[in-house]
N, C-alpha and C positions, 0 to 999 in steps of 0.2 A: 442156108446155114452160114455161108461166108459172110453175109451182112451181119448176122448176129455176132459172130466172132469178131468182126471188125468193130462193132459198137462196144463190145466188152473190152476189146483192146484199147479203144479210145477212152473209155471210162477209167481203166487201169492207168493209162497215161496221165490223165488228170490227177489221179491219186499220187503217182510217183513224182509228178511235177511239184505238187504241194509238199510231198514228203521231203523234197530237197531242202525246204526251209528248216526242217527239224533235224537235219543231219549235221548242221553247223560245220559245213565244209567237209563232210564225211569223217568227222572226228568223234561222233557219237555212234556207238556200235549198233544198237537195236534200230534206231531210225535209218541208219545207213544200210543195214541188212535188208530191212523191209523195202526201202527205196530201190536197191539193186535188184531184189527179187521182182518188184513191180516192173522195172525196166525190162528185165529178161522175159517175164510173162507177156507183157504188152507186145514186145517185138516178135515173140513166137506166134502169138495170135495174129498179128498183122501179116506175118509171112505165110501163115496157113490161108488166111483170107485172100492174099494176093495170088495164090495158086489159081483161083477162079476169077477174081475181079481184076480189071485193068489196074496196073500199079499206080498210075497217076490218080485215078479215082480213089483207090484204097488209101493211098498216102494222104491225099487231101482231106478225106473224111476222117481218118485217124487223127491227124493234126488238128483239124477243126473241132472235133469232139474233145480232144485233150485240152485245147486252148480255152474253149468255152467252159469246160468243166473246171479247169484250174482257176479261171476268173471267178466262177460262181463259188467254188470251195474257198477261195481267198476271201470273198465277201462274207460267207457264212461262218467259216472257222477262224479266220485270221483278222476279222474286223477291217478288211480293206475297204476303201471308200466306194460308195455306190452312188451313181448319178443317173439321171435319165439317159444321158448320152451313152454311158457304158452299157446299160441295159439294151438300148436301141441297137448298138453295134453287135452285141452278143446275139440278139435276135436275128440280125442280118446274117451273121455267120451260120447260125442254125438253119436259116432258110436256104443258104447256099449248100449246106450239107444235104438237106432234103432234095434240093434241085439236082445235085450230083447223083443221088440215089435213083431218082426217077428218070434221069437222062442216060443212065448207063444200061447196057444190055446184058 
C-alpha cells in the first residue's frame, strides 16, 4: 500500500509542478488553489508512505516520478520540446525509480 500511495503522490507532484505554470506567480486564484491543494495532498501521501518505506527511497522515488511526469506533461500539454535525448534520460530516470523499488526491503 505504501508504494501505491507513493506513486500517487509522485503523480500529484507532477500535476502541481505543471500547475505552477498556470498560477502566474500565484496571482490567479483557481490555478493557485488547485496547485496548493496538490502540494498538500502530495506531501501528505509522501509522509504516509514514509512511515513504512525508507525516507531516502521514498523521497527519491517521489521526486523522480514528479520530475519525469512534469517533463512528460510539459511535452504533451505545454508543447515543450521533445528530443531523443530528453526521452532517453526520462527513461533512465524511470529505470532508476524501478531499481529503487526492487532494491528496497
